C-alpha positions as CSV (number, residue, x, y, z in Angstrom):
1,M,0.0,0.0,0.0
2,C,1.6,3.2,-1.1
3,G,1.1,6.5,-2.9
4,I,2.0,7.0,-6.6
5,G,2.3,9.9,-9.0
6,G,3.5,10.8,-12.4
7,I,4.1,14.0,-14.3
8,V,4.6,14.3,-18.1
9,Q,5.9,17.7,-19.2
10,L,4.0,18.5,-22.4
11,T,6.4,21.3,-23.4
12,N,10.1,20.9,-24.2
13,E,11.1,22.1,-20.8
14,E,12.6,19.9,-18.1
15,I,10.5,19.0,-15.1
16,D,11.4,21.2,-12.1
17,P,13.1,19.0,-9.4
18,D,11.4,21.1,-6.7
19,L,8.0,20.2,-8.3
20,I,8.8,16.5,-8.2
21,Q,9.7,16.8,-4.5
22,K,6.5,18.6,-3.6
23,Y,4.4,16.2,-5.7
24,H,5.2,13.2,-3.5
25,T,5.9,15.0,-0.2
26,V,2.2,16.1,0.0
27,I,1.2,12.4,0.3
28,S,4.0,11.3,2.7
29,H,1.3,9.8,4.9
30,R,0.7,7.2,2.3
31,G,4.2,5.9,2.4
32,P,6.3,6.8,5.4
33,D,8.9,4.0,4.9
34,S,10.7,5.2,1.8
35,H,10.3,7.3,-1.3
36,G,11.8,7.4,-4.8
37,T,11.6,9.0,-8.2
38,Y,12.6,8.0,-11.7
39,S,12.9,10.3,-14.7
40,Y,12.8,9.3,-18.4
41,Q,12.7,11.9,-21.1
42,H,9.9,14.3,-20.0
43,L,8.3,11.9,-17.6
44,A,8.8,11.6,-13.8
45,L,7.5,8.7,-11.8
46,L,7.1,9.1,-8.1
47,H,6.4,6.7,-5.2
48,R,5.9,6.7,-1.5
49,R,6.3,3.3,0.2
50,L,4.4,1.7,3.0
51,S,6.2,-1.6,3.4
52,I,3.8,-4.6,3.6
53,I,5.3,-7.5,1.6
54,D,9.1,-7.9,1.3
55,L,10.2,-5.2,3.8
56,S,13.8,-5.2,2.4
57,P,15.2,-2.5,0.0
58,N,14.4,-5.0,-2.8
59,G,10.8,-3.8,-2.6
60,H,11.8,-0.2,-3.2
61,Q,9.9,1.8,-6.0
62,P,10.0,3.0,-8.7
63,M,11.1,-0.6,-9.5
64,P,12.8,-1.7,-12.7
65,Y,12.4,-5.0,-14.5
66,G,15.0,-5.7,-17.2
67,A,16.1,-2.7,-19.3
68,D,12.8,-1.5,-20.5
69,L,10.2,-1.7,-17.7
70,S,9.7,0.4,-14.5
71,I,6.7,0.7,-12.3
72,V,5.0,2.7,-9.5
73,F,2.3,0.6,-7.8
74,N,-0.2,1.1,-5.0
75,G,-2.0,-1.9,-3.6
76,E,-1.6,-5.6,-3.3
77,I,-1.8,-8.6,-5.7
78,Y,-3.0,-11.2,-3.2
79,N,-2.4,-14.2,-5.6
80,Y,1.1,-13.1,-6.5
81,L,2.7,-16.3,-5.3
82,E,0.5,-18.4,-7.6
83,I,1.2,-16.1,-10.5
84,K,4.9,-16.1,-9.7
85,E,5.0,-19.9,-9.8
86,V,3.5,-19.9,-13.3
87,L,6.0,-17.2,-14.5
88,I,9.0,-19.0,-13.1
89,N,7.9,-22.2,-14.9
90,A,7.7,-20.0,-18.1
91,G,11.3,-18.9,-17.6
92,Y,11.0,-15.6,-15.8
93,T,13.4,-14.7,-12.9
94,F,12.9,-12.6,-9.8
95,H,15.1,-10.6,-7.5
96,S,12.7,-9.7,-4.8
97,E,9.9,-11.3,-2.8
98,S,7.4,-8.5,-3.7
99,D,4.2,-8.6,-5.7
100,T,5.4,-5.5,-7.5
101,E,8.0,-7.4,-9.6
102,V,5.4,-10.0,-10.4
103,I,3.2,-7.4,-12.1
104,M,6.0,-6.5,-14.6
105,A,6.9,-10.1,-15.4
106,A,3.2,-10.8,-15.9
107,Y,3.0,-7.8,-18.3
108,L,5.8,-9.2,-20.4
109,H,4.1,-12.6,-20.4
110,W,0.5,-11.6,-21.0
111,G,0.7,-8.0,-22.2
112,E,-2.0,-5.6,-21.0
113,A,-4.3,-8.6,-20.4
114,C,-2.1,-9.4,-17.4
115,V,-4.6,-7.6,-15.1
116,E,-7.1,-10.3,-15.8
117,Q,-4.8,-12.7,-13.8
118,F,-4.7,-10.5,-10.7
119,N,-6.8,-11.0,-7.6
120,G,-6.2,-7.8,-5.6
121,M,-6.5,-4.1,-5.3
122,W,-4.3,-1.8,-7.4
123,A,-3.5,1.4,-9.2
124,F,-0.3,1.3,-11.1
125,A,1.6,3.0,-13.9
126,L,4.1,0.8,-15.8
127,L,6.6,2.5,-18.1
128,D,7.3,0.5,-21.2
129,K,10.3,2.2,-22.9
130,A,10.5,-0.3,-25.8
131,N,6.9,0.6,-26.9
132,Q,7.1,4.2,-25.7
133,K,4.0,4.0,-23.5
134,L,2.8,4.3,-20.0
135,F,0.4,1.5,-19.1
136,C,-1.9,2.5,-16.2
137,S,-4.5,0.3,-14.6
138,R,-7.1,0.3,-11.8
139,D,-8.6,-2.7,-10.0
140,R,-12.0,-4.1,-10.7
141,F,-14.0,-2.2,-8.1
142,G,-11.7,0.8,-7.5
143,V,-10.4,-0.1,-4.1
144,K,-7.3,1.9,-4.9
145,P,-7.6,5.5,-6.4
146,F,-6.1,6.8,-9.6
147,Y,-6.7,10.4,-10.6
148,Y,-5.5,12.3,-13.7
149,R,-5.4,15.8,-15.0
150,Q,-4.3,17.3,-18.3
151,S,-3.4,20.9,-19.0
152,K,-1.4,22.7,-21.7
153,S,1.8,22.1,-19.7
154,F,1.3,18.7,-18.0
155,F,-0.4,15.4,-18.0
156,A,-0.3,14.2,-14.4
157,F,-1.7,11.3,-12.4
158,A,-1.9,10.8,-8.7
159,S,-3.2,8.7,-5.8
160,E,-4.8,11.8,-4.2
161,I,-6.2,14.9,-5.8
162,K,-4.1,17.2,-3.4
163,Q,-1.0,16.2,-5.4
164,F,-2.3,18.3,-8.3
165,T,-2.3,21.4,-6.0
166,T,1.5,21.5,-6.2
167,L,1.5,22.0,-10.0
168,P,2.3,25.6,-11.1
169,D,-0.8,25.8,-13.3
170,W,-3.3,24.5,-10.7
171,K,-6.5,26.3,-10.1
172,A,-9.2,24.8,-8.0
173,T,-12.6,25.2,-9.7
174,L,-15.9,23.8,-8.5
175,H,-17.7,21.2,-10.8
176,L,-21.2,22.6,-10.3
177,E,-23.0,19.6,-11.6
178,R,-21.2,17.2,-9.3
179,A,-21.8,19.6,-6.4
180,I,-25.5,19.4,-7.1
181,D,-25.4,15.6,-7.1
182,F,-23.7,15.8,-3.7
183,I,-26.1,18.2,-2.2
184,N,-29.2,16.7,-3.7
185,Y,-28.5,13.0,-3.3
186,G,-25.4,12.7,-1.0
187,I,-23.4,11.1,-3.8
188,F,-20.1,11.5,-5.5
189,D,-17.6,9.2,-7.4
190,H,-20.5,7.9,-9.4
191,T,-18.8,9.2,-12.6
192,D,-15.3,9.7,-13.8
193,E,-15.6,13.4,-12.9
194,T,-14.8,14.8,-9.5
195,L,-16.0,17.9,-7.6
196,F,-12.8,19.6,-9.0
197,K,-13.5,20.7,-12.6
198,G,-10.8,19.3,-14.8
199,V,-9.8,16.5,-12.4
200,N,-10.9,13.0,-13.4
201,Q,-10.6,9.5,-12.0
202,L,-9.8,6.4,-13.9
203,K,-12.9,4.3,-13.4
204,P,-12.7,0.9,-11.7
205,G,-11.9,-1.9,-14.1
206,N,-10.3,0.5,-16.7
207,N,-6.9,0.9,-18.2
208,L,-5.3,4.1,-19.4
209,V,-2.5,4.0,-22.0
210,F,-0.4,7.1,-22.5
211,N,1.5,7.4,-25.7
212,L,4.9,9.0,-25.0
213,K,5.5,9.7,-28.7
214,D,2.6,12.1,-29.2
215,N,1.4,12.7,-25.6
216,S,-2.1,11.2,-26.4
217,F,-3.9,8.7,-24.3
218,I,-6.8,6.2,-24.6
219,I,-8.9,4.7,-21.9
220,H,-10.6,1.3,-22.2
221,E,-12.6,-0.9,-20.0
222,W,-11.0,-4.2,-19.2
223,Y,-13.5,-5.5,-16.6
224,N,-17.3,-5.4,-16.7
225,L,-19.2,-6.9,-13.7
226,R,-22.5,-7.1,-15.6
227,K,-20.8,-9.2,-18.3
228,R,-19.0,-11.5,-15.9
229,V,-22.0,-12.4,-13.7
230,K,-23.7,-15.8,-14.6
231,K,-27.1,-16.9,-13.3
232,Y,-26.7,-19.5,-10.6
233,E,-28.8,-22.6,-11.1
234,A,-27.9,-24.9,-8.2
235,S,-29.6,-25.5,-4.9
236,F,-29.3,-23.2,-1.8
237,D,-27.3,-25.9,0.1
238,Q,-24.8,-26.1,-2.7
239,A,-24.6,-22.3,-2.9
240,K,-24.0,-22.1,0.8
241,E,-21.0,-24.4,0.6
242,E,-19.6,-22.6,-2.4
243,F,-20.0,-19.3,-0.6
244,Y,-18.2,-20.5,2.4
245,T,-15.3,-21.8,0.4
246,L,-15.0,-18.6,-1.6
247,F,-15.3,-16.3,1.4
248,T,-12.8,-18.3,3.5
249,D,-10.2,-18.2,0.6
250,A,-10.8,-14.5,0.1
251,V,-10.0,-13.8,3.8
252,K,-7.0,-16.2,3.7
253,L,-5.5,-14.5,0.7
254,R,-5.8,-11.1,2.5
255,L,-3.9,-12.3,5.5
256,R,-0.7,-12.5,3.4
257,S,1.6,-9.9,5.0
258,D,5.0,-9.3,6.5
259,V,3.6,-6.9,9.1
260,K,0.9,-7.1,11.8
261,V,-2.7,-7.7,10.6
262,G,-5.9,-6.7,12.4
263,S,-9.5,-6.1,11.6
264,C,-12.3,-3.6,12.1
265,L,-15.2,-4.9,14.2
266,S,-18.5,-3.0,14.3
267,G,-20.7,-5.8,15.8
268,G,-22.5,-6.3,12.5
269,I,-22.5,-9.6,10.6
270,D,-20.0,-8.5,7.9
271,S,-17.1,-7.6,10.2
272,T,-18.0,-10.4,12.6
273,S,-17.8,-12.9,9.7
274,I,-14.3,-11.7,8.8
275,V,-13.1,-11.7,12.4
276,C,-14.5,-15.2,13.0
277,S,-13.1,-16.5,9.8
278,I,-9.7,-15.2,10.6
279,N,-10.0,-16.8,14.0
280,Q,-10.6,-20.2,12.5
281,L,-7.8,-19.8,10.0
282,L,-5.3,-18.8,12.7
283,K,-6.4,-21.8,14.9
284,K,-5.6,-24.2,12.1
285,E,-2.1,-22.7,12.0
286,N,-1.8,-22.7,15.9
287,K,-1.5,-18.9,15.9
288,Q,-4.1,-18.2,18.6
289,G,-3.6,-15.0,20.6
290,V,-2.3,-12.8,17.9
291,Q,-5.6,-11.5,16.5
292,E,-6.6,-7.9,17.3
293,T,-9.7,-5.8,16.4
294,V,-10.6,-2.1,16.7
295,S,-14.2,-0.9,17.2
296,A,-16.0,2.4,17.3
297,C,-18.4,2.6,20.2
298,S,-20.8,5.3,21.5
299,T,-21.8,6.6,24.9
300,V,-25.3,7.0,23.6
301,K,-26.9,3.6,23.9
302,K,-29.1,4.0,20.8
303,Y,-26.0,4.2,18.6
304,D,-23.8,1.7,20.6
305,E,-23.1,-1.8,19.5
306,Q,-20.8,-3.0,22.4
307,Q,-23.1,-5.9,23.4
308,F,-22.6,-7.4,20.0
309,I,-18.9,-6.5,19.8
310,D,-18.4,-8.1,23.2
311,A,-20.2,-11.3,22.1
312,V,-17.7,-11.7,19.2
313,I,-14.7,-11.0,21.6
314,K,-16.0,-13.6,24.0
315,N,-16.5,-16.1,21.2
316,T,-13.0,-15.7,19.7
317,E,-10.8,-14.6,22.7
318,I,-9.2,-11.8,20.6
319,K,-7.5,-8.7,21.8
320,P,-10.0,-5.8,21.4
321,H,-9.4,-2.1,21.1
322,K,-12.3,0.4,21.5
323,V,-12.6,4.1,20.6
324,Y,-15.4,6.5,21.5
325,P,-15.4,9.2,18.7
326,N,-16.0,12.6,20.4
327,L,-18.2,14.8,18.3
328,D,-17.6,17.8,20.5
329,G,-14.3,18.3,18.8
330,L,-15.7,17.7,15.3
331,F,-15.3,21.2,14.0
332,D,-11.7,21.3,15.2
333,L,-10.9,18.2,13.2
334,L,-13.1,18.9,10.2
335,D,-10.6,20.7,8.1
336,E,-8.0,17.9,8.6
337,L,-10.5,15.2,7.7
338,I,-11.5,17.1,4.5
339,W,-7.9,17.7,3.5
340,H,-7.2,13.9,3.7
341,Q,-10.5,13.0,2.0
342,D,-9.9,15.4,-0.9
343,E,-13.6,15.9,-1.3
344,P,-16.5,16.6,1.1
345,F,-18.2,13.7,2.9
346,T,-21.8,13.0,3.8
347,S,-21.8,12.2,7.6
348,T,-19.9,11.9,10.8
349,S,-19.5,8.2,10.2
350,T,-16.3,9.3,8.5
351,L,-15.1,10.5,11.8
352,A,-15.9,7.2,13.4
353,Q,-13.9,5.3,10.8
354,W,-11.0,7.9,11.1
355,S,-10.9,7.1,14.9
356,V,-10.7,3.4,14.3
357,F,-7.7,3.7,12.0
358,A,-6.1,6.2,14.4
359,E,-6.4,3.6,17.2
360,A,-5.0,0.8,14.9
361,K,-2.0,3.0,14.2
362,K,-1.5,3.6,17.9
363,N,-1.3,-0.2,18.4
364,D,1.1,-0.8,15.5
365,I,-1.5,-2.6,13.3
366,T,-0.4,-1.9,9.8
367,V,-2.9,-4.0,7.9
368,M,-6.7,-3.9,8.6
369,L,-9.4,-6.1,7.1
370,D,-12.8,-4.5,6.7
371,G,-16.3,-5.4,5.5
372,Q,-16.9,-3.0,2.7
373,G,-18.8,-4.4,-0.2
374,A,-21.0,-6.9,1.7
375,D,-24.1,-4.7,1.9
376,E,-24.1,-3.9,-1.8
377,S,-23.8,-7.5,-3.0
378,L,-25.7,-9.3,-0.3
379,A,-28.6,-6.9,-0.1
380,G,-27.9,-5.5,3.3
381,Y,-29.7,-2.2,3.1
382,L,-33.4,-1.7,3.8
383,P,-34.2,-0.5,0.2
384,F,-33.2,-4.0,-1.1
385,H,-36.5,-5.2,0.4
386,D,-38.3,-3.0,-2.1
387,A,-36.3,-4.4,-5.0
388,H,-37.1,-7.9,-3.7
389,L,-40.8,-7.2,-3.6
390,I,-40.8,-5.8,-7.1
391,G,-38.9,-8.8,-8.4
392,M,-41.6,-11.1,-6.9
393,L,-44.3,-8.9,-8.4
394,K,-42.8,-9.1,-11.8
395,A,-42.7,-12.9,-11.4
396,A,-46.4,-12.8,-10.3
397,N,-45.3,-14.4,-7.0
398,I,-48.1,-13.0,-4.9
399,G,-47.7,-15.7,-2.2
400,G,-44.1,-14.8,-1.9
401,I,-45.0,-11.1,-1.5
402,L,-47.6,-11.9,1.2
403,S,-45.1,-14.0,3.1
404,E,-42.2,-11.5,2.8
405,V,-44.4,-8.5,3.8
406,G,-45.5,-10.4,6.9
407,A,-42.0,-11.3,7.8
408,L,-40.8,-7.7,7.3
409,K,-43.5,-6.5,9.7
410,K,-42.6,-9.1,12.3
411,L,-38.8,-8.7,12.1
412,K,-38.4,-5.0,11.4
413,G,-41.7,-3.3,12.1
414,Y,-42.1,-2.6,8.3
415,P,-45.8,-1.7,7.9
416,A,-47.6,-3.9,5.4
417,K,-49.5,-0.8,4.1
418,K,-46.3,0.9,3.2
419,A,-45.1,-2.1,1.2
420,W,-48.3,-2.3,-0.8
421,Q,-48.2,1.5,-1.4
422,F,-44.7,1.1,-2.8
423,L,-45.7,-1.7,-5.1
424,F,-48.7,0.4,-6.3
425,K,-46.3,3.2,-7.2
426,F,-44.2,0.8,-9.3
427,L,-47.2,-0.3,-11.3
428,L,-48.0,3.3,-12.3
429,P,-46.8,4.6,-15.7
430,S,-43.0,5.2,-15.6
431,S,-43.3,8.9,-16.0
432,I,-45.5,9.1,-12.8
433,S,-43.7,6.4,-10.8
434,L,-40.2,7.9,-11.3
435,K,-41.5,11.3,-10.3
436,L,-42.9,9.8,-7.1
437,R,-39.6,8.0,-6.5
438,S,-37.5,11.2,-7.0
439,H,-35.8,12.8,-4.1
440,T,-36.7,16.3,-3.1
441,L,-34.8,18.6,-0.7
442,P,-36.6,20.7,2.0
443,F,-35.5,23.8,0.0
444,R,-34.8,24.8,-3.6
445,L,-31.4,25.1,-5.2
446,K,-30.6,28.2,-7.3
447,T,-30.3,26.0,-10.4
448,D,-32.3,23.5,-12.5
449,T,-31.3,20.4,-10.7
450,E,-33.1,18.1,-13.2
451,K,-30.9,19.4,-16.0
452,Q,-27.7,19.7,-14.0
453,S,-27.8,16.4,-12.1
454,L,-26.3,13.3,-13.6
455,Y,-27.7,10.8,-11.0
456,K,-31.4,9.9,-11.1
457,P,-33.1,7.7,-8.4
458,Q,-35.0,4.8,-9.9
459,F,-37.0,1.7,-9.2
460,F,-35.0,-1.5,-9.3
461,G,-36.7,-4.6,-10.7
462,S,-34.6,-7.1,-8.7
463,I,-32.0,-7.3,-6.0
464,Q,-29.4,-8.0,-8.7
465,E,-30.1,-4.7,-10.6
466,M,-29.9,-2.8,-7.3
467,S,-26.6,-4.5,-6.5
468,F,-25.2,-3.4,-9.8
469,D,-26.1,0.2,-9.1
470,Q,-24.8,0.1,-5.5
471,L,-21.5,-1.7,-6.4
472,L,-20.7,0.4,-9.5
473,C,-22.3,3.8,-9.0
474,S,-24.3,5.0,-6.0
475,N,-22.7,3.6,-2.9
476,L,-19.6,1.5,-2.9
477,P,-17.3,4.0,-4.8
478,M,-17.9,6.6,-2.0
479,L,-17.3,4.1,0.8
480,L,-14.1,2.9,-0.8
481,H,-13.0,6.6,-1.1
482,Y,-13.6,7.1,2.6
483,E,-11.9,3.8,3.4
484,D,-8.7,4.5,1.4
485,R,-8.2,8.1,2.7
486,N,-9.0,7.3,6.4
487,S,-6.7,4.3,6.4
488,M,-3.8,5.9,4.5
489,A,-4.0,9.1,6.6
490,H,-2.7,6.9,9.3
491,S,-0.3,4.9,7.1
492,I,-2.5,1.8,7.3
493,E,-3.4,-0.7,4.5
494,S,-7.1,-1.6,4.5
495,R,-8.2,-4.8,2.8
496,V,-11.7,-5.8,1.8
497,P,-12.3,-9.6,1.4
498,F,-16.0,-9.2,0.4
499,L,-14.7,-7.5,-2.8
500,D,-12.7,-10.5,-3.9
501,Y,-14.0,-10.5,-7.5
502,R,-14.7,-14.2,-7.5
503,L,-17.0,-13.8,-4.4
504,V,-18.8,-10.7,-5.8
505,E,-19.5,-12.4,-9.2
506,F,-20.8,-15.5,-7.4
507,I,-23.1,-13.5,-5.0
508,V,-24.5,-11.2,-7.6
509,G,-25.5,-14.2,-9.8
510,L,-27.4,-15.9,-7.0
511,P,-31.3,-15.9,-7.0
512,D,-32.8,-13.0,-4.9
513,S,-34.3,-15.5,-2.5
514,Y,-30.8,-16.7,-1.5
515,K,-30.0,-13.2,-0.3
516,I,-33.3,-12.1,1.3
517,R,-35.6,-14.7,2.8
518,D,-38.3,-14.3,5.5
519,G,-37.4,-10.7,6.0
520,Q,-33.7,-11.5,6.6
521,T,-31.1,-9.8,4.5
522,K,-27.7,-11.5,3.7
523,Y,-29.4,-14.8,4.2
524,I,-26.7,-16.9,2.6
525,L,-24.0,-15.3,4.7
526,R,-25.9,-15.9,7.9
527,E,-26.4,-19.6,7.0
528,A,-23.0,-20.3,5.5
529,L,-21.2,-18.8,8.6
530,A,-23.7,-20.0,11.2
531,H,-21.2,-22.5,12.7
532,E,-18.6,-19.8,13.2
533,I,-20.4,-16.6,14.3
534,P,-22.2,-16.0,17.6
535,A,-26.0,-16.7,17.5
536,E,-26.8,-13.2,18.6
537,I,-25.0,-11.8,15.6
538,K,-26.5,-14.3,13.1
539,N,-30.0,-13.4,14.3
540,R,-29.4,-9.7,14.5
541,H,-31.6,-7.6,12.2
542,D,-31.0,-3.9,13.3
543,K,-28.3,-2.7,10.9
544,M,-26.1,0.1,12.1
545,G,-22.5,0.1,10.8
546,F,-20.1,2.9,11.8
547,L,-22.8,5.2,13.1
548,T,-22.2,8.1,15.5
549,S,-24.6,10.0,17.7
550,E,-24.6,12.8,15.1
551,A,-28.4,13.4,15.4
552,V,-28.2,13.8,19.2
553,W,-25.1,16.0,18.9
554,I,-26.8,18.4,16.5
555,Q,-29.8,18.7,18.9
556,E,-27.5,19.3,21.9
557,H,-25.3,21.8,20.0
558,Q,-28.0,23.5,17.9
559,E,-26.6,27.0,18.2
560,E,-23.0,26.0,17.3
561,F,-24.3,23.9,14.3
562,R,-26.6,26.6,13.2
563,S,-23.8,29.2,13.3
564,H,-21.6,27.0,11.0
565,L,-24.5,26.3,8.7
566,L,-25.4,29.9,8.4
567,K,-21.8,30.8,7.5
568,A,-21.8,28.0,4.9
569,V,-25.0,29.1,3.3
570,K,-23.9,32.8,3.1
571,E,-20.7,31.8,1.3
572,M,-22.5,29.5,-1.1
573,E,-25.1,31.9,-2.2
574,F,-24.4,31.0,-5.8
575,L,-26.2,27.7,-5.1
576,L,-28.3,28.1,-1.9
577,D,-31.0,30.6,-0.8
578,Q,-30.1,31.6,2.8
579,E,-33.7,32.2,3.9
580,E,-35.0,28.9,2.6
581,V,-32.2,26.7,4.0
582,M,-32.2,28.3,7.4
583,D,-36.0,28.3,7.7
584,S,-36.1,24.6,6.8
585,F,-33.4,23.8,9.4
586,D,-35.1,25.9,12.1
587,N,-38.5,24.3,11.5
588,L,-36.9,20.9,11.8
589,V,-35.1,21.3,15.0
590,S,-37.7,23.5,16.7
591,G,-40.2,20.7,16.1
592,G,-38.0,18.4,18.1
593,K,-37.4,16.1,15.1
594,E,-34.2,14.2,15.0
595,I,-32.0,15.2,12.0
596,S,-31.0,12.0,10.2
597,I,-27.4,10.8,9.9
598,G,-25.9,12.3,6.8
599,S,-28.5,15.0,6.4
600,V,-28.4,17.6,3.7
601,Y,-27.4,20.2,6.3
602,F,-24.2,18.3,7.2
603,R,-23.4,17.9,3.5
604,I,-23.7,21.7,3.1
605,L,-21.2,22.1,5.9
606,T,-18.6,19.8,4.5
607,L,-19.0,21.2,1.0
608,H,-18.4,24.7,2.3
609,R,-15.4,23.6,4.4
610,W,-14.0,21.7,1.4
611,M,-14.2,24.8,-0.7
612,R,-12.3,26.8,1.9
613,V,-9.6,24.1,2.6
614,F,-8.8,23.7,-1.1
615,Q,-9.6,27.4,-2.0
616,V,-12.1,26.3,-4.6
617,N,-13.5,28.9,-7.0
618,P,-17.3,28.5,-7.5
619,S,-17.4,29.8,-11.0
């Protein structure tokens, strides 16, 4: 896990050495162990190293391979040992124990198709001098970031957007359309555009090839989840066994490390499954007593999961660490959080996650396993029930709908009337149903949001269709953004076994009833891991995740919050009407209503602070 960067000078001038230094120093948190640069013609490659595999100087980057190849790489190729064995048998030699060297040998062997062999997370740029090109790639789901920017003077790529702020021709300008999506829907990273106009990200599962002869580049998709998923036809019992095998192997691969490995533990079924799977794997290797977890807890009982966390600890006898994120100091920390995130964030859950990685750092845990990706593939969120009901309606499975609605009411208090009203809306003509489905703010924006916004809410006709949206567009990209920045801010590598591509393709191809049954989400996970996880976790149905007592905090600190909100609205008058926004906020809190986690008011605050931190011009 590292930080990478590259600068191509598009004029005939040499690249300023001071610029190269600033370009990688600004992300020193991503790689505190060593750094390096390599220059070739008008190209400079830059690297910050966080040593995880092969801690010796042999793992230093930029790394050469033969006379023509050099690479800067951020991430891990978990199956590098298996690929290395194939390459050795094919006659390739290696001088390190790192996965970095394996990437270059694989490139020589398979060409650009080498990425199809990799099981891992990555963003890399590989210089091929013989063919005068820079081959850049990003992993299937975008666990690792890759940004690029082109101006008259430079083509530059980076792990973090803040690296571009060191370029002499940098000017931070707001991308208004993406800001509208963020305010309106609480979404970003759903497109290759960012909130900075002129800064793009290489989409997950895409390659970028830069031609050093004429300074042109092309981008092409090398991985498409929709095309990879196959309909699963076997029984649930067989699926359960296959799920267990795939999941266990995904966790096992992500334990490969030459440094200390721990895991996040929220008390939910996703993190619990990872912790318990690690526990079983370590027992088989007689390595009990080395496992550690970090959890975010709350002093407000409504948002606290300690009873479930403690059940897992008791079941596994691991060494736990707990943190209690303090929202009282939120505004003191907000600018630092935003600087590390590069873009605004939607709720104080980001602070909770930040606190977890800070605690891991304090306890010398360099690698952390986390549960991102499970909700999106296994139908873990409440709206997945709606998609499931629509799927059964389309299949004319009225008996199934009746049974599921009854189970939902019993398990989660979901009113039957609400379910039937939702299905009625779906049956209306699309022009009416989509309008009913559309999201509205409690105030108007000073622009035509329908024309400006790229993201449109919709009805999903099945769990699978909703999973595609959540994995590829509306949810997971943001969560991985938070995960990467929060972990790397503390020089920690975060690994996400639920996003092993073999597991994702398998889960998404399963019938809806294997994922939601009798009101229970993640049904196959609960059943497949039933013999390893505590019963109170298996039978738990109140999803929380990394929540904080944000709603309570806003109520208790209304005046402070209102003061910051008012300042934000005044300085964003190009988008917001002060009277409308403040009246809607005052009416909400004066009525004693609890402001939801990730409310539009919090989004306004972080967007405003982001514009200040990065000196973003609104025009």
